[in-house]
Backbone as CSV, one residue per row, in Angstrom:
resi,resn,N_x,N_y,N_z,CA_x,CA_y,CA_z,C_x,C_y,C_z
1,MET,-43.305,5.857,13.601,-42.403,6.679,12.794,-41.531,5.770,11.943
2,ALA,-41.392,6.110,10.640,-40.583,5.298,9.739,-39.105,5.422,10.097
3,GLU,-38.406,4.320,9.956,-36.972,4.310,10.259,-36.213,5.080,9.190
4,ASP,-35.251,5.899,9.615,-34.399,6.636,8.684,-33.342,5.679,8.142
5,LEU,-33.549,5.192,6.920,-32.650,4.190,6.365,-31.278,4.771,6.020
6,SER,-31.177,6.081,5.895,-29.895,6.689,5.542,-29.047,7.014,6.759
7,LEU,-29.560,6.768,7.972,-28.796,7.052,9.183,-27.801,5.928,9.442
8,VAL,-26.528,6.288,9.594,-25.451,5.315,9.791,-24.734,5.632,11.085
9,ARG,-24.652,4.640,11.948,-23.883,4.771,13.185,-22.670,3.850,13.109
10,ALA,-21.567,4.281,13.686,-20.384,3.426,13.760,-20.596,2.384,14.843
11,GLY,-20.335,1.135,14.509,-20.463,0.095,15.511,-19.385,0.194,16.577
12,ILE,-19.700,-0.281,17.760,-18.711,-0.304,18.841,-18.047,-1.675,18.844
13,PRO,-16.741,-1.744,18.541,-16.065,-3.039,18.492,-16.029,-3.731,19.848
14,GLU,-16.008,-5.047,19.789,-15.911,-5.853,21.008,-14.801,-6.881,20.863
15,MET,-14.230,-7.256,21.982,-13.243,-8.322,22.041,-13.533,-9.141,23.284
16,ASP,-13.765,-10.434,23.073,-14.102,-11.315,24.194,-15.281,-10.760,24.997
17,ASP,-16.309,-10.318,24.263,-17.558,-9.816,24.843,-17.388,-8.518,25.630
18,CYS,-16.279,-7.825,25.425,-16.062,-6.543,26.097,-16.003,-5.437,25.052
19,LYS,-16.738,-4.359,25.291,-16.749,-3.242,24.358,-15.416,-2.493,24.420
20,ILE,-14.928,-2.079,23.240,-13.678,-1.320,23.152,-14.036,0.075,22.655
21,LEU,-14.222,0.997,23.586,-14.732,2.326,23.252,-13.651,3.266,22.737
22,THR,-12.386,2.919,22.904,-11.302,3.831,22.536,-10.746,3.573,21.138
23,ARG,-11.265,2.582,20.428,-10.791,2.339,19.058,-11.342,3.386,18.093
24,LEU,-10.666,3.503,16.922,-11.234,4.297,15.844,-12.581,3.710,15.451
25,LYS,-13.551,4.567,15.234,-14.873,4.111,14.834,-14.973,4.149,13.303
26,ALA,-15.590,3.126,12.730,-15.696,2.995,11.275,-17.151,3.151,10.846
27,PHE,-17.379,4.062,9.918,-18.695,4.245,9.314,-18.680,3.576,7.938
28,LEU,-19.655,2.712,7.687,-19.756,2.006,6.413,-20.955,2.549,5.654
29,VAL,-20.688,3.102,4.469,-21.722,3.734,3.648,-21.670,3.133,2.258
30,ASP,-22.812,2.873,1.668,-22.865,2.340,0.315,-22.685,3.452,-0.710
31,GLN,-21.943,3.151,-1.772,-21.717,4.102,-2.851,-23.051,4.607,-3.402
32,GLY,-23.163,5.925,-3.529,-24.364,6.538,-4.061,-25.396,6.924,-3.028
33,VAL,-25.271,6.457,-1.789,-26.254,6.751,-0.743,-25.769,7.958,0.067
34,VAL,-26.508,9.047,0.005,-26.152,10.249,0.764,-26.610,10.034,2.210
35,ALA,-25.742,9.463,2.994,-26.086,9.030,4.345,-25.872,10.152,5.353
36,THR,-26.573,10.041,6.474,-26.355,10.892,7.629,-25.612,10.077,8.680
37,LEU,-24.473,10.589,9.115,-23.648,9.879,10.091,-23.954,10.389,11.498
38,GLU,-24.041,9.456,12.441,-24.219,9.813,13.845,-22.987,9.386,14.619
39,HIS,-22.384,10.335,15.300,-21.120,10.080,16.004,-21.231,10.514,17.454
40,THR,-20.566,9.776,18.339,-20.506,10.128,19.755,-19.081,10.538,20.119
41,PHE,-18.912,11.787,20.541,-17.603,12.244,21.013,-17.272,11.538,22.323
42,ARG,-16.037,11.035,22.407,-15.599,10.352,23.621,-14.229,10.887,24.040
43,ASP,-13.953,10.782,25.349,-12.640,11.185,25.840,-11.660,10.018,25.695
44,LYS,-10.461,10.192,26.197,-9.410,9.184,26.025,-9.738,7.866,26.725
45,LYS,-10.655,7.896,27.668,-11.048,6.674,28.373,-12.303,6.034,27.775
46,GLY,-12.848,6.673,26.740,-14.030,6.118,26.092,-15.346,6.643,26.616
47,ASN,-15.308,7.571,27.574,-16.547,8.104,28.124,-17.115,9.196,27.218
48,PRO,-18.444,9.269,27.054,-19.036,10.330,26.218,-18.693,11.714,26.774
49,ARG,-18.433,12.650,25.865,-18.144,14.032,26.268,-19.446,14.836,26.349
50,ASP,-19.554,15.633,27.356,-20.685,16.549,27.475,-20.363,17.811,26.669
51,LEU,-21.114,18.035,25.610,-20.870,19.168,24.714,-21.896,20.272,24.891
52,SER,-22.698,20.188,25.946,-23.809,21.130,26.105,-23.343,22.569,26.312
53,ASP,-22.099,22.788,26.742,-21.602,24.162,26.870,-21.327,24.784,25.505
54,TRP,-21.187,23.951,24.484,-20.849,24.447,23.145,-21.971,24.269,22.136
55,LEU,-22.824,23.270,22.349,-23.843,22.952,21.357,-25.209,22.869,22.007
56,ALA,-26.218,23.226,21.244,-27.605,23.055,21.673,-28.188,21.875,20.929
57,SER,-28.747,20.901,21.640,-29.288,19.706,21.012,-30.455,20.061,20.099
58,SER,-30.477,19.442,18.921,-31.613,19.624,18.024,-32.795,18.805,18.477
59,SER,-32.502,17.687,19.162,-33.543,16.832,19.727,-32.876,15.879,20.684
60,SER,-33.662,15.088,21.363,-33.133,14.043,22.231,-33.658,12.722,21.745
61,GLU,-33.169,11.657,22.317,-33.602,10.334,21.897,-35.093,10.147,22.137
62,SER,-35.646,10.869,23.087,-37.070,10.747,23.364,-37.910,11.667,22.498
63,GLY,-37.210,12.523,21.699,-37.916,13.402,20.782,-38.380,14.695,21.422
64,SER,-37.940,15.026,22.630,-38.370,16.242,23.299,-37.679,17.449,22.693
65,ALA,-38.250,18.610,22.878,-37.685,19.830,22.311,-36.392,20.177,23.016
66,SER,-35.502,20.849,22.291,-34.201,21.200,22.836,-34.263,22.564,23.503
67,SER,-33.158,22.901,24.144,-33.054,24.192,24.801,-32.981,25.298,23.764
68,SER,-33.487,26.490,24.120,-33.463,27.624,23.193,-32.198,28.451,23.323
69,VAL,-31.274,28.042,24.173,-30.025,28.771,24.353,-29.200,28.702,23.068
70,ALA,-28.713,29.852,22.611,-27.925,29.899,21.381,-26.618,29.145,21.573
71,PRO,-26.244,28.275,20.632,-25.010,27.504,20.783,-23.774,28.383,20.613
72,ALA,-22.706,28.015,21.305,-21.444,28.749,21.187,-20.525,28.126,20.153
73,GLY,-20.861,26.924,19.648,-20.005,26.229,18.693,-20.812,25.606,17.572
74,VAL,-20.084,25.010,16.632,-20.685,24.385,15.455,-20.018,23.033,15.246
75,VAL,-20.810,22.038,14.819,-20.272,20.722,14.486,-19.707,20.758,13.072
76,LYS,-18.489,20.256,12.914,-17.833,20.248,11.613,-17.100,18.921,11.448
77,CYS,-17.255,18.302,10.290,-16.573,17.045,9.991,-15.731,17.240,8.743
78,ARG,-14.451,16.985,8.839,-13.539,17.115,7.700,-13.157,15.723,7.214
79,ILE,-13.282,15.506,5.900,-13.100,14.185,5.294,-12.097,14.284,4.154
80,LYS,-11.209,13.290,4.089,-10.146,13.283,3.080,-9.821,11.842,2.724
81,ALA,-9.490,11.598,1.454,-9.131,10.249,1.029,-7.897,9.766,1.774
82,TRP,-7.949,8.536,2.284,-6.809,7.949,2.979,-5.626,7.861,2.012
83,LEU,-4.451,8.311,2.442,-3.203,8.310,1.670,-3.174,9.378,0.591
84,GLY,-4.192,10.212,0.526,-4.196,11.265,-0.497,-3.116,12.302,-0.228
85,THR,-2.437,12.743,-1.297,-1.396,13.771,-1.181,-1.551,14.767,-2.320
86,GLY,-1.057,15.973,-2.108,-1.065,16.967,-3.172,-2.169,17.981,-2.998
87,PRO,-1.983,19.154,-3.643,-2.935,20.253,-3.452,-4.124,20.229,-4.394
88,SER,-4.206,19.248,-5.294,-5.246,19.268,-6.313,-6.601,18.885,-5.715
89,PRO,-7.615,19.754,-5.840,-8.953,19.395,-5.347,-9.613,18.312,-6.194
90,ARG,-9.064,18.039,-7.366,-9.640,17.004,-8.217,-9.137,15.630,-7.817
91,THR,-7.834,15.495,-7.606,-7.257,14.194,-7.274,-7.194,13.941,-5.774
92,ASP,-7.200,15.001,-4.968,-7.119,14.832,-3.520,-8.055,15.824,-2.837
93,PRO,-9.358,15.652,-3.017,-10.306,16.611,-2.442,-10.391,16.502,-0.929
94,ILE,-10.728,17.608,-0.321,-10.995,17.665,1.116,-12.387,18.276,1.282
95,TRP,-13.233,17.589,2.029,-14.601,18.063,2.232,-14.780,18.533,3.668
96,ASP,-15.463,19.656,3.839,-15.904,20.132,5.142,-17.424,20.009,5.188
97,VAL,-17.908,19.161,6.067,-19.346,18.922,6.195,-19.793,19.432,7.566
98,TYR,-20.792,20.283,7.571,-21.298,20.834,8.828,-22.491,20.019,9.305
99,GLY,-22.592,19.859,10.624,-23.661,19.063,11.196,-24.291,19.747,12.387
100,ASP,-25.017,18.966,13.173,-25.734,19.482,14.329,-25.573,18.532,15.499
101,ALA,-25.796,19.073,16.690,-25.851,18.222,17.876,-27.203,17.525,17.909
102,TYR,-27.187,16.246,18.179,-28.445,15.508,18.358,-28.768,15.393,19.839
103,ASP,-27.752,15.078,20.623,-27.902,15.051,22.080,-26.569,15.536,22.651
104,ALA,-26.485,16.861,22.844,-25.215,17.475,23.221,-24.679,16.963,24.544
105,GLN,-25.555,16.716,25.494,-25.105,16.274,26.819,-24.423,14.912,26.743
106,LYS,-24.864,14.060,25.811,-24.260,12.746,25.641,-23.209,12.733,24.536
107,GLY,-22.906,13.899,23.973,-21.850,13.988,22.950,-22.244,13.475,21.590
108,VAL,-23.543,13.359,21.301,-24.004,12.774,20.046,-24.256,13.869,19.017
109,VAL,-23.626,13.741,17.858,-23.789,14.718,16.780,-24.122,13.980,15.484
110,ARG,-24.645,14.719,14.519,-24.982,14.155,13.217,-24.534,15.091,12.107
111,ALA,-24.154,14.495,10.966,-23.791,15.271,9.784,-24.174,14.466,8.549
112,THR,-24.701,15.141,7.535,-25.117,14.484,6.298,-24.034,14.656,5.241
113,LEU,-23.616,13.558,4.646,-22.561,13.584,3.656,-23.013,14.270,2.372
114,GLU,-22.048,14.744,1.596,-22.345,15.305,0.278,-22.284,14.199,-0.768
115,SER,-22.995,14.412,-1.872,-23.057,13.381,-2.915,-21.688,13.094,-3.515
116,ASP,-20.803,14.104,-3.579,-19.459,13.892,-4.130,-18.665,12.894,-3.300
117,ILE,-18.883,12.870,-1.998,-18.111,11.995,-1.118,-18.452,10.535,-1.369
118,VAL,-19.721,10.244,-1.599,-20.152,8.855,-1.755,-20.180,8.416,-3.214
119,GLU,-19.661,9.241,-4.109,-19.646,8.871,-5.528,-18.540,7.872,-5.839
120,HIS,-17.428,7.951,-5.113,-16.264,7.101,-5.398,-15.997,6.175,-4.214
121,PRO,-16.012,4.852,-4.421,-15.687,3.939,-3.322,-14.248,4.136,-2.864
122,GLY,-14.035,4.001,-1.595,-12.691,4.181,-1.050,-12.753,4.277,0.459
123,ILE,-11.571,4.393,1.060,-11.450,4.558,2.501,-11.023,5.995,2.768
124,TYR,-11.686,6.633,3.678,-11.461,8.043,3.961,-11.162,8.225,5.454
125,GLU,-10.215,9.117,5.741,-10.006,9.518,7.128,-10.909,10.710,7.413
126,MET,-11.399,10.759,8.620,-12.307,11.840,8.976,-12.016,12.315,10.392
127,THR,-12.241,13.596,10.605,-12.097,14.170,11.942,-13.342,14.980,12.247
128,TRP,-14.010,14.591,13.324,-15.138,15.355,13.832,-14.605,16.453,14.751
129,ALA,-15.253,17.601,14.724,-14.810,18.704,15.577,-15.999,19.548,15.994
130,VAL,-15.849,20.172,17.145,-16.717,21.278,17.533,-15.849,22.520,17.458
131,VAL,-16.229,23.471,16.605,-15.426,24.680,16.401,-16.153,25.877,17.014
132,ASN,-15.371,26.825,17.504,-15.960,28.014,18.101,-16.317,29.043,17.026
133,ASP,-16.725,30.234,17.443,-17.191,31.239,16.487,-16.075,31.789,15.616
134,ARG,-14.826,31.456,15.939,-13.696,31.861,15.082,-13.220,30.729,14.189
135,GLY,-13.935,29.601,14.221,-13.570,28.460,13.381,-12.461,27.610,13.954
136,ILE,-12.107,27.830,15.217,-11.030,27.077,15.851,-11.631,25.886,16.603
137,PRO,-11.093,24.670,16.396,-11.660,23.506,17.093,-11.385,23.546,18.582
138,VAL,-12.399,23.212,19.359,-12.244,23.119,20.817,-12.189,21.658,21.257
139,VAL,-12.677,20.745,20.425,-12.586,19.320,20.697,-12.653,18.592,19.355
140,VAL,-11.842,17.540,19.214,-11.832,16.769,17.977,-11.900,15.277,18.308
141,ASP,-12.334,14.498,17.319,-12.432,13.047,17.473,-12.275,12.436,16.086
142,ARG,-11.449,11.412,15.985,-11.135,10.818,14.689,-12.036,9.637,14.376
143,GLY,-12.107,9.314,13.081,-12.868,8.156,12.651,-12.463,7.740,11.249
144,LEU,-13.079,6.673,10.765,-12.847,6.165,9.421,-14.182,6.077,8.691
145,LEU,-14.129,6.358,7.397,-15.313,6.235,6.552,-14.975,5.320,5.385
146,SER,-15.802,4.305,5.182,-15.638,3.417,4.033,-16.854,3.564,3.133
147,VAL,-16.620,4.022,1.904,-17.678,4.049,0.896,-17.576,2.735,0.132
148,GLU,-18.525,1.833,0.385,-18.485,0.490,-0.165,-19.059,0.479,-1.591
149,LYS,-18.373,-0.221,-2.476,-18.778,-0.238,-3.874,-20.188,-0.789,-4.047
150,SER,-20.968,-0.104,-4.896,-22.300,-0.581,-5.264,-22.478,-0.343,-6.767
151,MET,-23.640,-0.634,-7.275,-23.936,-0.416,-8.690,-24.707,0.877,-8.915
152,PHE,-24.659,1.793,-7.933,-25.485,2.985,-8.025,-24.733,4.296,-7.812
153,PRO,-23.596,4.508,-8.503,-23.052,5.862,-8.501,-23.940,6.762,-9.361
154,VAL,-23.822,8.052,-9.160,-24.598,8.978,-9.982,-24.141,8.897,-11.433
155,LEU,-22.827,8.849,-11.646,-22.265,8.775,-12.995,-21.905,7.333,-13.325
156,LEU,-22.496,6.793,-14.388,-22.206,5.416,-14.764,-20.765,5.241,-15.208
157,SER,-20.117,6.325,-15.633,-18.706,6.232,-16.033,-17.844,5.794,-14.861
158,ASN,-18.214,6.162,-13.636,-17.470,5.712,-12.461,-17.671,4.225,-12.218
159,LEU,-18.801,3.711,-12.638,-19.057,2.273,-12.498,-18.212,1.478,-13.480
160,HIS,-18.026,2.010,-14.694,-17.242,1.314,-15.707,-15.767,1.222,-15.332
161,LYS,-15.272,2.149,-14.508,-13.849,2.159,-14.164,-13.469,1.017,-13.218
162,ASP,-14.414,0.502,-12.459,-14.187,-0.616,-11.541,-13.019,-0.337,-10.595
163,LEU,-13.025,0.848,-9.989,-11.989,1.203,-9.026,-12.552,1.158,-7.610
164,GLY,-11.666,1.305,-6.650,-12.065,1.253,-5.248,-11.648,-0.055,-4.612
165,PRO,-11.611,-0.089,-3.297,-11.136,-1.280,-2.577,-12.154,-2.398,-2.610
166,PRO,-11.713,-3.617,-2.320,-12.684,-4.688,-2.111,-13.570,-4.332,-0.922
167,SER,-14.785,-4.802,-0.948,-15.691,-4.506,0.159,-15.286,-5.321,1.385
168,ILE,-15.722,-4.855,2.547,-15.476,-5.603,3.774,-16.087,-6.995,3.673
169,GLN,-17.233,-7.080,3.023,-17.889,-8.376,2.857,-17.032,-9.331,2.022
170,GLU,-16.402,-8.826,0.958,-15.518,-9.664,0.141,-14.363,-10.210,0.973
171,VAL,-13.747,-9.342,1.756,-12.613,-9.762,2.575,-13.066,-10.801,3.599
172,ARG,-14.197,-10.568,4.223,-14.695,-11.515,5.222,-14.969,-12.882,4.596
173,MET,-15.492,-12.903,3.382,-15.765,-14.184,2.738,-14.479,-14.941,2.448
174,ARG,-13.417,-14.222,2.102,-12.118,-14.878,1.888,-11.561,-15.448,3.191
175,LEU,-11.896,-14.795,4.298,-11.404,-15.227,5.608,-12.329,-16.238,6.290
176,MET,-13.507,-16.488,5.676,-14.551,-17.273,6.358,-14.855,-16.646,7.720
177,ASP,-15.112,-15.327,7.711,-15.318,-14.575,8.941,-16.517,-13.632,8.782
178,SER,-17.552,-14.105,8.071,-18.726,-13.265,7.826,-19.707,-13.260,8.989
179,SER,-19.656,-14.267,9.822,-20.620,-14.398,10.911,-20.010,-15.245,12.029
180,LYS,-20.526,-15.062,13.221,-20.061,-15.896,14.332,-20.384,-17.369,14.075
181,ASN,-21.349,-17.636,13.197,-21.685,-19.023,12.874,-20.587,-19.714,12.066
182,GLU,-19.665,-18.927,11.510,-18.514,-19.496,10.809,-17.319,-19.667,11.738
183,ASN,-17.426,-19.150,12.953,-16.346,-19.251,13.942,-16.897,-19.912,15.199
184,LEU,-17.127,-21.203,15.120,-17.816,-21.891,16.213,-17.018,-21.866,17.515
185,LEU,-15.690,-21.812,17.421,-14.885,-21.790,18.639,-14.836,-20.400,19.267
186,LEU,-15.100,-19.367,18.460,-15.049,-18.001,18.964,-16.412,-17.474,19.357
187,ASP,-17.448,-17.943,18.652,-18.799,-17.420,18.823,-18.830,-15.916,18.566
188,ASP,-18.041,-15.482,17.599,-17.976,-14.061,17.251,-17.198,-13.945,15.958
189,ILE,-17.343,-12.816,15.257,-16.431,-12.566,14.133,-15.061,-12.238,14.714
190,GLU,-14.019,-12.572,13.963,-12.670,-12.396,14.493,-12.102,-11.018,14.189
191,PHE,-12.362,-10.525,12.979,-11.786,-9.242,12.563,-12.873,-8.178,12.539
192,LYS,-12.581,-7.040,13.122,-13.549,-5.955,13.204,-13.415,-5.055,11.979
193,ASP,-14.463,-4.289,11.724,-14.502,-3.456,10.515,-13.314,-2.505,10.433
194,GLU,-13.013,-1.834,11.546,-11.918,-0.852,11.510,-10.571,-1.520,11.286
195,GLN,-10.392,-2.760,11.757,-9.153,-3.488,11.483,-9.029,-3.815,9.992
196,ILE,-10.128,-4.219,9.387,-10.101,-4.546,7.957,-9.809,-3.302,7.134
197,LEU,-10.382,-2.155,7.499,-10.149,-0.926,6.745,-8.678,-0.500,6.821
198,LEU,-8.084,-0.576,8.002,-6.668,-0.226,8.127,-5.803,-1.195,7.344
199,ALA,-6.168,-2.477,7.342,-5.415,-3.469,6.575,-5.552,-3.229,5.081
200,MET,-6.676,-2.695,4.624,-6.852,-2.384,3.207,-5.930,-1.256,2.751
201,ALA,-5.676,-0.321,3.637,-4.837,0.818,3.259,-3.355,0.462,3.199
202,GLU,-2.920,-0.522,3.986,-1.489,-0.814,4.108,-0.849,-1.267,2.797
203,PRO,-1.456,-2.155,1.986,-0.823,-2.528,0.718,-0.637,-1.339,-0.224
204,VAL,-1.573,-0.393,-0.198,-1.452,0.793,-1.057,-0.310,1.672,-0.564
205,ARG,-0.242,1.860,0.753,0.866,2.647,1.314,2.200,2.009,0.980
206,PHE,2.285,0.678,1.089,3.535,-0.026,0.798,3.939,0.174,-0.659
207,TRP,2.982,0.115,-1.566,3.289,0.351,-2.980,3.874,1.750,-3.181
208,ASN,3.250,2.757,-2.596,3.699,4.138,-2.786,5.094,4.377,-2.222
209,GLU,5.430,3.701,-1.118,6.687,3.981,-0.429,7.824,3.062,-0.855
210,THR,7.527,2.020,-1.638,8.566,1.091,-2.057,9.278,1.620,-3.304
211,PRO,10.615,1.735,-3.274,11.321,2.206,-4.463,11.312,1.150,-5.565
212,PRO,11.427,1.580,-6.821,11.513,2.976,-7.269,10.153,3.646,-7.257
213,PRO,10.143,4.984,-7.056,8.853,5.694,-7.065,8.250,5.701,-8.468
214,ILE,6.997,5.383,-8.544,6.285,5.362,-9.823,5.037,6.200,-9.678
215,ARG,4.864,7.120,-10.624,3.681,7.974,-10.600,2.548,7.321,-11.368
216,PRO,1.310,7.546,-10.980,0.912,8.375,-9.856,0.978,7.617,-8.547
217,LEU,1.033,8.365,-7.432,0.852,7.740,-6.141,-0.628,7.390,-5.996
218,TYR,-0.895,6.220,-5.457,-2.267,5.743,-5.397,-2.897,5.998,-4.036
219,THR,-4.224,6.046,-4.027,-5.015,5.998,-2.803,-5.914,4.773,-2.912
220,THR,-6.720,4.548,-1.892,-7.647,3.421,-1.957,-8.770,3.676,-2.961
221,ARG,-8.863,4.898,-3.484,-9.897,5.189,-4.479,-9.496,4.759,-5.885
222,ASN,-8.188,4.611,-6.144,-7.788,4.346,-7.533,-6.704,3.276,-7.690
223,PHE,-6.365,2.556,-6.608,-5.381,1.479,-6.736,-5.983,0.379,-7.612
224,PRO,-5.357,0.034,-8.765,-6.035,-0.805,-9.757,-5.785,-2.304,-9.633
225,PHE,-4.869,-2.732,-8.774,-4.418,-4.136,-8.768,-5.178,-4.936,-7.718
226,ARG,-6.405,-5.286,-8.014,-7.313,-5.787,-6.990,-6.940,-7.183,-6.492
227,GLY,-6.462,-8.064,-7.394,-6.112,-9.414,-6.964,-4.982,-9.427,-5.948
228,ALA,-3.902,-8.725,-6.272,-2.769,-8.639,-5.342,-3.155,-7.879,-4.081
229,TRP,-4.023,-6.906,-4.235,-4.456,-6.078,-3.105,-5.067,-6.944,-2.002
230,ILE,-5.966,-7.842,-2.381,-6.613,-8.686,-1.370,-5.591,-9.574,-0.665
231,THR,-4.613,-10.075,-1.415,-3.566,-10.879,-0.783,-2.854,-10.078,0.304
232,GLY,-2.527,-8.830,-0.002,-1.880,-7.975,0.985,-2.764,-7.710,2.191
233,VAL,-4.057,-7.513,1.954,-4.994,-7.265,3.050,-5.055,-8.476,3.983
234,LEU,-5.171,-9.657,3.419,-5.246,-10.868,4.244,-3.965,-11.042,5.056
235,GLY,-2.819,-10.747,4.440,-1.558,-10.842,5.162,-1.516,-9.905,6.355
236,GLN,-1.931,-8.652,6.164,-1.914,-7.675,7.250,-2.860,-8.066,8.388
237,LEU,-4.006,-8.622,8.044,-4.952,-9.025,9.081,-4.390,-10.153,9.935
238,HIS,-3.744,-11.115,9.298,-3.153,-12.213,10.062,-2.010,-11.718,10.959
239,LEU,-1.213,-10.785,10.465,-0.124,-10.253,11.279,-0.672,-9.456,12.472
240,THR,-1.747,-8.719,12.246,-2.368,-7.971,13.340,-2.854,-8.913,14.435
241,MET,-3.522,-9.982,14.041,-4.057,-10.907,15.033,-2.937,-11.680,15.733
242,ALA,-1.818,-11.921,15.030,-0.680,-12.566,15.675,-0.160,-11.710,16.828
243,ASN,-0.159,-10.372,16.642,0.252,-9.484,17.724,-0.672,-9.617,18.926
244,HIS,-1.956,-9.756,18.664,-2.917,-9.924,19.760,-2.658,-11.212,20.530
245,PHE,-2.452,-12.309,19.812,-2.242,-13.592,20.478,-0.929,-13.605,21.256
246,ARG,0.098,-12.911,20.739,1.395,-12.888,21.428,1.262,-12.266,22.815
247,ARG,0.456,-11.240,22.921,0.346,-10.515,24.188,-0.668,-11.130,25.147
248,ASN,-1.541,-11.999,24.644,-2.638,-12.459,25.473,-2.645,-13.957,25.750
249,VAL,-1.643,-14.682,25.297,-1.607,-16.116,25.572,-1.318,-16.335,27.049
250,PHE,-1.949,-17.347,27.608,-1.759,-17.658,29.031,-1.289,-19.100,29.159
251,GLN,-0.127,-19.263,29.750,0.429,-20.593,29.962,-0.042,-21.113,31.315
252,GLY,-0.817,-22.193,31.306,-1.347,-22.729,32.541,-0.273,-23.376,33.402
253,ALA,-0.548,-23.446,34.692,0.427,-24.028,35.624,0.674,-25.498,35.333
254,ALA,-0.334,-26.165,34.775,-0.190,-27.599,34.495,0.382,-27.863,33.104
255,GLY,0.809,-26.801,32.446,1.409,-26.975,31.126,0.447,-26.768,29.979
256,GLY,-0.833,-26.605,30.255,-1.805,-26.370,29.193,-1.779,-24.915,28.752
257,THR,-2.361,-24.645,27.617,-2.424,-23.279,27.098,-3.868,-22.921,26.804
258,SER,-4.128,-21.630,26.703,-5.468,-21.158,26.399,-5.698,-21.184,24.899
259,ASP,-6.937,-20.805,24.482,-7.242,-20.780,23.056,-6.595,-19.594,22.361
260,LYS,-5.785,-18.797,23.097,-5.054,-17.692,22.489,-3.677,-18.122,21.975
261,ALA,-3.307,-19.375,22.149,-1.977,-19.835,21.758,-1.943,-20.123,20.259
262,LYS,-2.097,-19.051,19.466,-2.170,-19.206,18.007,-1.212,-18.275,17.280
263,GLU,-0.291,-17.658,18.030,0.594,-16.685,17.386,1.362,-17.308,16.226
264,ARG,1.925,-18.506,16.423,2.765,-19.108,15.398,1.985,-19.315,14.106
265,GLU,0.766,-19.822,14.188,-0.017,-20.083,12.988,-0.372,-18.797,12.254
266,TYR,-0.806,-17.802,13.017,-1.204,-16.544,12.376,0.010,-15.793,11.833
267,MET,1.100,-15.801,12.577,2.307,-15.133,12.100,2.833,-15.795,10.835
268,GLY,2.835,-17.122,10.806,3.324,-17.830,9.635,2.494,-17.537,8.398
269,GLU,1.171,-17.580,8.547,0.305,-17.297,7.395,0.388,-15.829,6.994
270,GLY,0.462,-14.931,7.981,0.584,-13.516,7.663,1.855,-13.208,6.902
271,MET,2.982,-13.776,7.346,4.251,-13.531,6.659,4.246,-14.139,5.262
272,ARG,3.639,-15.303,5.102,3.574,-15.922,3.776,2.796,-15.044,2.793
273,LEU,1.649,-14.572,3.233,0.819,-13.746,2.356,1.471,-12.392,2.082
274,TRP,2.078,-11.795,3.131,2.697,-10.479,2.930,3.936,-10.584,2.051
275,GLU,4.713,-11.625,2.195,5.872,-11.815,1.323,5.433,-12.029,-0.121
276,GLU,4.312,-12.734,-0.303,3.775,-12.910,-1.652,3.404,-11.559,-2.251
277,TYR,2.790,-10.699,-1.435,2.430,-9.368,-1.935,3.671,-8.525,-2.215
278,LYS,4.648,-8.546,-1.315,5.868,-7.766,-1.519,6.596,-8.207,-2.784
279,SER,6.643,-9.507,-3.019,7.281,-10.018,-4.237,6.536,-9.528,-5.473
280,TRP,5.212,-9.510,-5.401,4.433,-9.012,-6.535,4.724,-7.537,-6.790
281,VAL,4.802,-6.728,-5.719,5.095,-5.302,-5.882,6.433,-5.116,-6.589
282,HIS,7.456,-5.870,-6.163,8.780,-5.765,-6.780,8.715,-6.111,-8.266
283,ASN,8.093,-7.227,-8.582,8.032,-7.664,-9.980,7.214,-6.701,-10.839
284,LYS,6.133,-6.187,-10.275,5.279,-5.280,-11.041,5.989,-3.971,-11.321
285,LYS,6.736,-3.462,-10.341,7.449,-2.209,-10.562,8.590,-2.396,-11.562
286,VAL,9.250,-3.560,-11.537,10.270,-3.854,-12.548,9.628,-3.876,-13.933
287,GLU,8.482,-4.505,-14.050,7.777,-4.576,-15.330,7.419,-3.183,-15.853
288,ILE,6.891,-2.341,-14.958,6.496,-0.989,-15.366,7.717,-0.184,-15.788
289,ASN,8.831,-0.314,-15.045,10.042,0.421,-15.410,10.600,-0.041,-16.749
290,LEU,10.582,-1.361,-17.002,11.080,-1.863,-18.275,10.252,-1.348,-19.441
291,LYS,8.963,-1.280,-19.243,8.105,-0.756,-20.311,8.435,0.700,-20.613
292,GLY,8.899,1.426,-19.585,9.261,2.815,-19.802,10.493,2.991,-20.657
293,PHE,11.329,1.941,-20.738,12.544,2.029,-21.549,12.333,1.509,-22.966
294,VAL,11.241,0.832,-23.214,11.019,0.198,-24.507,10.202,1.119,-25.389
295,GLY,10.620,1.222,-26.671,9.905,2.044,-27.643,10.642,1.998,-28.967
296,HIS,10.338,2.905,-29.850,11.062,2.965,-31.119,11.246,4.415,-31.517
297,VAL,12.282,4.661,-32.280,12.597,5.993,-32.796,12.467,5.944,-34.311
298,SER,11.641,6.787,-34.870,11.435,6.779,-36.321,12.641,7.361,-37.031
299,SER,12.845,6.937,-38.268,13.988,7.392,-39.081,13.473,7.928,-40.419
300,GLN,14.184,8.910,-40.936,13.807,9.473,-42.225,14.040,8.487,-43.361
301,TYR,14.842,7.442,-43.089,15.116,6.435,-44.115,14.131,5.275,-44.059
302,ALA,13.252,5.321,-43.086,12.328,4.201,-42.954,11.339,4.202,-44.118
303,THR,10.920,3.022,-44.498,9.937,2.872,-45.563,8.687,2.223,-44.996
304,GLY,7.685,2.126,-45.801,6.443,1.529,-45.356,6.527,0.016,-45.305
305,GLY,7.665,-0.562,-45.720,7.793,-2.021,-45.721,7.406,-2.613,-47.048
306,TRP,7.604,-3.879,-47.149,7.345,-4.544,-48.428,5.880,-4.948,-48.514
C-alpha cells in the first residue's frame, strides 16, 4: 500500500530520552498542502483516552473493519490564527473542521484541513473535540498548527507578499540545532518544535501589547519585520532553556556540577537578544508615530514653483 504523504502526525517531544506526553503537540504542514492530521486524545497524565463510547472507529491500525454501532459523537477541530482578535472573518477567520475516529479505543482521530487554512503561513491554535448530538464538547484537547512557508500557495499573490513567520528550519539553522549531529554533547536536538512555535509568537504579542498602540494589531500571519522577529525568537528560546537549567542543575557532593549548569550562559544570551528586540520595538514605534505627524497642508497661495 502506498504511503499517504499528506498524513501528518504531531511528534512526541522528548527530554533526556524520556517522552513528554503532556506537552502541547505541534503539527507542521507545508503551505499549499491540504494535509490530514492525526491526533491522539490524552488525559492530564498523558494516557490515551478511550473514546469508543462516543465514536466508532473508521478503521484500525491493522486495517480491520470497524464496529457497526452508530456513534454518539462527532470529531471536530477548531482552528484560529494565534493572537488573532476581532470579529472579521477576513482578518481573523475561525475554521471548524470535522473529522473521524481512526482508532476510538486508543483515542486516535483524523481530520483533513481546508485549502484556506494552508494558504497563508502562520502559527495557529487548535482545539480538538468530541461533540455530542447537540454540538456540545464532551472532551477537548489542545494543539498547535504551523503552516510552514513554501513556494506553492494556490494564489501567487500570497507568495509575492512574503508574509508569515520564519520556518522552524530557519530558526534551527540560526541556533545550530538542526540535528543531534550538531549537538555532540547532547546527542539530541535541544529545542523542540512546540517550544520554537511558542517563541515565534512571543515577539508579535510583545509588539501588540507595548505602548503606544499602533494599528493594525499583528498575528504571526502578517507580522512584517522578519529580521527583528528572529532576534526575538532566539532570545525567547534561550530564556526558556535557562529556566530548565535553573531547575535541573545538580551540585555534586565533591563540588562538581552536571552538564545542566548552564543557566548563566543561556540567561545572559537570552536577555541580550531580548533587550535588543525590545529596543528595536521602541525605536520602530517612535519612527512610525513620527511619520504620522509629518505631512504638508496645501495653500491657495501656493504656486507650481519656478
